[in-house]
N, CA, C and O atoms as CSV, one atom per row, in Angstrom:
chain,resi,resn,atom,element,x,y,z
A,1,MET,N,N,127.719,87.849,98.261
A,1,MET,CA,C,127.217,86.902,99.247
A,1,MET,C,C,126.776,87.663,100.517
A,1,MET,O,O,127.513,88.496,101.044
A,2,GLY,N,N,125.608,87.367,100.972
A,2,GLY,CA,C,125.055,88.060,102.127
A,2,GLY,C,C,125.413,87.348,103.446
A,2,GLY,O,O,126.034,86.286,103.484
A,3,VAL,N,N,124.986,87.993,104.481
A,3,VAL,CA,C,125.196,87.479,105.856
A,3,VAL,C,C,124.218,86.339,106.091
A,3,VAL,O,O,123.086,86.341,105.608
A,4,LYS,N,N,124.711,85.349,106.866
A,4,LYS,CA,C,123.805,84.241,107.243
A,4,LYS,C,C,123.531,84.337,108.732
A,4,LYS,O,O,124.413,84.680,109.520
A,5,ILE,N,N,122.339,84.040,109.093
A,5,ILE,CA,C,121.942,83.909,110.468
A,5,ILE,C,C,121.533,82.427,110.647
A,5,ILE,O,O,120.420,82.036,110.295
A,6,GLY,N,N,122.415,81.649,111.179
A,6,GLY,CA,C,122.146,80.210,111.103
A,6,GLY,C,C,122.224,79.768,109.694
A,6,GLY,O,O,123.242,79.956,109.028
A,7,GLU,N,N,121.154,79.175,109.218
A,7,GLU,CA,C,121.083,78.765,107.802
A,7,GLU,C,C,120.284,79.710,106.946
A,7,GLU,O,O,120.086,79.451,105.759
A,8,ILE,N,N,119.805,80.834,107.537
A,8,ILE,CA,C,118.976,81.776,106.813
A,8,ILE,C,C,119.829,82.897,106.235
A,8,ILE,O,O,120.563,83.558,106.970
A,9,ARG,N,N,119.742,83.114,104.957
A,9,ARG,CA,C,120.415,84.218,104.282
A,9,ARG,C,C,119.735,85.521,104.543
A,9,ARG,O,O,118.505,85.557,104.567
A,10,SER,N,N,120.452,86.591,104.740
A,10,SER,CA,C,119.857,87.857,105.038
A,10,SER,C,C,118.938,88.290,103.871
A,10,SER,O,O,117.908,88.931,104.080
A,11,GLU,N,N,119.340,87.923,102.645
A,11,GLU,CA,C,118.530,88.302,101.456
A,11,GLU,C,C,117.092,87.657,101.622
A,11,GLU,O,O,116.076,88.280,101.314
A,12,GLN,N,N,117.075,86.436,102.102
A,12,GLN,CA,C,115.819,85.722,102.250
A,12,GLN,C,C,114.951,86.406,103.284
A,12,GLN,O,O,113.737,86.492,103.096
A,13,ILE,N,N,115.513,86.884,104.338
A,13,ILE,CA,C,114.726,87.607,105.316
A,13,ILE,C,C,114.105,88.829,104.745
A,13,ILE,O,O,112.922,89.087,104.966
A,14,LEU,N,N,114.888,89.613,103.995
A,14,LEU,CA,C,114.382,90.804,103.380
A,14,LEU,C,C,113.246,90.463,102.331
A,14,LEU,O,O,112.226,91.150,102.275
A,15,GLU,N,N,113.448,89.434,101.546
A,15,GLU,CA,C,112.449,89.017,100.570
A,15,GLU,C,C,111.155,88.608,101.298
A,15,GLU,O,O,110.052,88.941,100.863
A,16,ASN,N,N,111.315,87.880,102.416
A,16,ASN,CA,C,110.076,87.487,103.194
A,16,ASN,C,C,109.376,88.694,103.722
A,16,ASN,O,O,108.154,88.787,103.613
A,17,GLU,N,N,110.102,89.634,104.294
A,17,GLU,CA,C,109.408,90.849,104.773
A,17,GLU,C,C,108.684,91.590,103.635
A,17,GLU,O,O,107.588,92.119,103.821
A,18,PHE,N,N,109.315,91.613,102.469
A,18,PHE,CA,C,108.684,92.269,101.332
A,18,PHE,C,C,107.383,91.523,100.943
A,18,PHE,O,O,106.342,92.150,100.746
A,19,ARG,N,N,107.454,90.198,100.838
A,19,ARG,CA,C,106.268,89.449,100.421
A,19,ARG,C,C,105.150,89.539,101.466
A,19,ARG,O,O,103.977,89.642,101.108
A,20,ILE,N,N,105.500,89.500,102.726
A,20,ILE,CA,C,104.504,89.677,103.752
A,20,ILE,C,C,103.852,91.087,103.694
A,20,ILE,O,O,102.636,91.231,103.817
A,21,GLY,N,N,104.674,92.076,103.512
A,21,GLY,CA,C,104.154,93.449,103.417
A,21,GLY,C,C,103.157,93.591,102.250
A,21,GLY,O,O,102.113,94.227,102.397
A,22,VAL,N,N,103.493,92.982,101.071
A,22,VAL,CA,C,102.629,93.017,99.909
A,22,VAL,C,C,101.328,92.272,100.280
A,22,VAL,O,O,100.245,92.796,100.015
A,23,LEU,N,N,101.395,91.109,100.862
A,23,LEU,CA,C,100.225,90.379,101.244
A,23,LEU,C,C,99.333,91.178,102.205
A,23,LEU,O,O,98.113,91.219,102.048
A,24,GLU,N,N,99.957,91.803,103.188
A,24,GLU,CA,C,99.207,92.621,104.140
A,24,GLU,C,C,98.462,93.761,103.370
A,24,GLU,O,O,97.281,94.030,103.594
A,25,GLY,N,N,99.196,94.383,102.488
A,25,GLY,CA,C,98.588,95.481,101.750
A,25,GLY,C,C,97.416,95.024,100.879
A,25,GLY,O,O,96.411,95.728,100.786
A,26,ILE,N,N,97.527,93.879,100.253
A,26,ILE,CA,C,96.456,93.350,99.431
A,26,ILE,C,C,95.242,93.009,100.337
A,26,ILE,O,O,94.096,93.302,99.997
A,27,LEU,N,N,95.528,92.394,101.472
A,27,LEU,CA,C,94.403,91.991,102.346
A,27,LEU,C,C,93.697,93.251,102.901
A,27,LEU,O,O,92.470,93.288,103.000
A,28,GLU,N,N,94.491,94.280,103.260
A,28,GLU,CA,C,93.843,95.514,103.724
A,28,GLU,C,C,92.990,96.144,102.634
A,28,GLU,O,O,91.900,96.649,102.900
A,29,TRP,N,N,93.485,96.112,101.425
A,29,TRP,CA,C,92.711,96.591,100.273
A,29,TRP,C,C,91.426,95.845,100.111
A,29,TRP,O,O,90.375,96.454,99.913
A,30,ILE,N,N,91.484,94.504,100.191
A,30,ILE,CA,C,90.269,93.693,100.017
A,30,ILE,C,C,89.259,93.998,101.142
A,30,ILE,O,O,88.060,94.126,100.896
A,31,VAL,N,N,89.752,94.106,102.331
A,31,VAL,CA,C,88.837,94.434,103.472
A,31,VAL,C,C,88.224,95.818,103.260
A,31,VAL,O,O,87.028,95.993,103.492
A,32,SER,N,N,88.979,96.765,102.843
A,32,SER,CA,C,88.460,98.154,102.656
A,32,SER,C,C,87.472,98.221,101.545
A,32,SER,O,O,86.597,99.087,101.551
A,33,ASN,N,N,87.574,97.343,100.593
A,33,ASN,CA,C,86.724,97.338,99.444
A,33,ASN,C,C,85.813,96.095,99.381
A,33,ASN,O,O,85.561,95.549,98.307
A,34,ASN,N,N,85.336,95.673,100.538
A,34,ASN,CA,C,84.594,94.408,100.688
A,34,ASN,C,C,83.203,94.475,100.172
A,34,ASN,O,O,82.593,93.413,100.051
A,35,THR,N,N,82.626,95.600,99.851
A,35,THR,CA,C,81.243,95.694,99.465
A,35,THR,C,C,80.924,94.803,98.262
A,35,THR,O,O,79.893,94.131,98.220
A,36,ALA,N,N,81.813,94.815,97.311
A,36,ALA,CA,C,81.586,93.977,96.109
A,36,ALA,C,C,82.594,92.860,96.007
A,36,ALA,O,O,82.585,92.112,95.030
A,37,LEU,N,N,83.458,92.726,96.987
A,37,LEU,CA,C,84.547,91.734,97.012
A,37,LEU,C,C,85.351,91.756,95.703
A,37,LEU,O,O,85.747,90.702,95.204
A,38,ARG,N,N,85.589,92.929,95.156
A,38,ARG,CA,C,86.369,92.975,93.944
A,38,ARG,C,C,87.836,92.870,94.227
A,38,ARG,O,O,88.298,93.319,95.276
A,39,ARG,N,N,88.583,92.286,93.319
A,39,ARG,CA,C,89.998,92.046,93.495
A,39,ARG,C,C,90.802,93.298,93.087
A,39,ARG,O,O,90.342,94.063,92.239
A,40,PRO,N,N,91.993,93.520,93.675
A,40,PRO,CA,C,92.798,94.634,93.195
A,40,PRO,C,C,93.296,94.339,91.793
A,40,PRO,O,O,93.627,93.197,91.471
A,41,ASN,N,N,93.349,95.388,90.945
A,41,ASN,CA,C,93.890,95.221,89.556
A,41,ASN,C,C,95.389,95.313,89.598
A,41,ASN,O,O,95.967,95.520,90.664
A,42,THR,N,N,96.027,95.164,88.473
A,42,THR,CA,C,97.424,95.221,88.335
A,42,THR,C,C,98.037,96.509,88.876
A,42,THR,O,O,99.082,96.505,89.526
A,43,GLY,N,N,97.350,97.605,88.587
A,43,GLY,CA,C,97.841,98.921,89.071
A,43,GLY,C,C,97.778,98.984,90.611
A,43,GLY,O,O,98.696,99.496,91.252
A,44,ASP,N,N,96.701,98.466,91.186
A,44,ASP,CA,C,96.556,98.440,92.633
A,44,ASP,C,C,97.696,97.603,93.269
A,44,ASP,O,O,98.308,98.024,94.251
A,45,ILE,N,N,97.957,96.459,92.714
A,45,ILE,CA,C,98.965,95.573,93.230
A,45,ILE,C,C,100.352,96.266,93.093
A,45,ILE,O,O,101.176,96.210,94.007
A,46,ARG,N,N,100.574,96.888,91.984
A,46,ARG,CA,C,101.862,97.638,91.774
A,46,ARG,C,C,102.014,98.726,92.849
A,46,ARG,O,O,103.088,98.868,93.433
A,47,ALA,N,N,100.964,99.482,93.109
A,47,ALA,CA,C,100.978,100.546,94.112
A,47,ALA,C,C,101.258,99.958,95.529
A,47,ALA,O,O,101.979,100.561,96.324
A,48,ILE,N,N,100.695,98.815,95.812
A,48,ILE,CA,C,100.896,98.200,97.089
A,48,ILE,C,C,102.379,97.742,97.211
A,48,ILE,O,O,103.000,97.888,98.264
A,49,LYS,N,N,102.914,97.194,96.117
A,49,LYS,CA,C,104.306,96.781,96.134
A,49,LYS,C,C,105.218,98.026,96.307
A,49,LYS,O,O,106.190,97.975,97.060
A,50,GLU,N,N,104.921,99.078,95.648
A,50,GLU,CA,C,105.755,100.317,95.757
A,50,GLU,C,C,105.679,100.885,97.171
A,50,GLU,O,O,106.686,101.345,97.709
A,51,GLU,N,N,104.473,100.856,97.784
A,51,GLU,CA,C,104.398,101.315,99.196
A,51,GLU,C,C,105.199,100.435,100.089
A,51,GLU,O,O,105.822,100.922,101.032
A,52,THR,N,N,105.210,99.133,99.829
A,52,THR,CA,C,105.926,98.219,100.644
A,52,THR,C,C,107.439,98.449,100.563
A,52,THR,O,O,108.144,98.428,101.572
A,53,VAL,N,N,107.918,98.670,99.324
A,53,VAL,CA,C,109.297,99.002,99.093
A,53,VAL,C,C,109.692,100.280,99.819
A,53,VAL,O,O,110.782,100.369,100.385
A,54,ALA,N,N,108.799,101.273,99.802
A,54,ALA,CA,C,109.078,102.552,100.470
A,54,ALA,C,C,109.201,102.326,102.025
A,54,ALA,O,O,110.073,102.882,102.693
A,55,THR,N,N,108.303,101.508,102.526
A,55,THR,CA,C,108.354,101.163,103.959
A,55,THR,C,C,109.656,100.443,104.310
A,55,THR,O,O,110.279,100.757,105.324
A,56,LEU,N,N,110.080,99.465,103.469
A,56,LEU,CA,C,111.332,98.769,103.745
A,56,LEU,C,C,112.572,99.705,103.651
A,56,LEU,O,O,113.540,99.576,104.401
A,57,ARG,N,N,112.483,100.618,102.718
A,57,ARG,CA,C,113.586,101.623,102.585
A,57,ARG,C,C,113.697,102.439,103.843
A,57,ARG,O,O,114.812,102.745,104.266
A,58,LEU,N,N,112.568,102.815,104.477
A,58,LEU,CA,C,112.589,103.538,105.713
A,58,LEU,C,C,113.137,102.647,106.851
A,58,LEU,O,O,113.878,103.118,107.714
A,59,LYS,N,N,112.771,101.397,106.835
A,59,LYS,CA,C,113.227,100.488,107.891
A,59,LYS,C,C,114.704,100.145,107.743
A,59,LYS,O,O,115.415,99.963,108.732
A,60,TYR,N,N,115.155,100.060,106.491
A,60,TYR,CA,C,116.582,99.676,106.172
A,60,TYR,C,C,117.193,100.794,105.339
A,60,TYR,O,O,117.422,100.602,104.145
A,61,PRO,N,N,117.463,101.949,105.924
A,61,PRO,CA,C,117.896,103.126,105.084
A,61,PRO,C,C,119.256,102.945,104.447
A,61,PRO,O,O,119.569,103.658,103.494
A,62,LYS,N,N,120.061,102.050,104.913
A,62,LYS,CA,C,121.415,101.901,104.378
A,62,LYS,C,C,121.419,100.857,103.259
A,62,LYS,O,O,122.444,100.670,102.603
A,63,SER,N,N,120.292,100.173,103.029
A,63,SER,CA,C,120.233,99.188,101.975
A,63,SER,C,C,119.814,99.799,100.670
A,63,SER,O,O,119.305,100.919,100.658
A,64,THR,N,N,120.005,99.114,99.579
A,64,THR,CA,C,119.610,99.564,98.262
A,64,THR,C,C,118.435,98.724,97.807
A,64,THR,O,O,118.587,97.873,96.931
A,65,ILE,N,N,117.290,98.941,98.374
A,65,ILE,CA,C,116.097,98.158,98.063
A,65,ILE,C,C,115.439,98.770,96.853
A,65,ILE,O,O,115.191,99.975,96.809
A,66,ASN,N,N,115.158,97.940,95.875
A,66,ASN,CA,C,114.467,98.433,94.651
A,66,ASN,C,C,113.402,97.406,94.264
A,66,ASN,O,O,113.521,96.213,94.543
A,67,LEU,N,N,112.375,97.911,93.620
A,67,LEU,CA,C,111.313,97.037,93.067
A,67,LEU,C,C,111.699,96.633,91.682
A,67,LEU,O,O,111.880,97.479,90.806
A,68,THR,N,N,111.830,95.334,91.470
A,68,THR,CA,C,112.222,94.853,90.132
A,68,THR,C,C,111.157,93.985,89.539
A,68,THR,O,O,111.314,93.493,88.421
């Protein structure tokens, strides 16, 4: 069981940060590749997710954050 801040579980906060980071990465990719408006493929999205997990690990070094 995680810590609660009011009614918000700490696990939810971390999940939200992860999802926002992934969305930011996808949007940055789309903007960078706007010439043909092509969508990121599965490998691109996986790489964005891995980069986001790495960023969260740096932000929360004592946590055991993994991409599942």
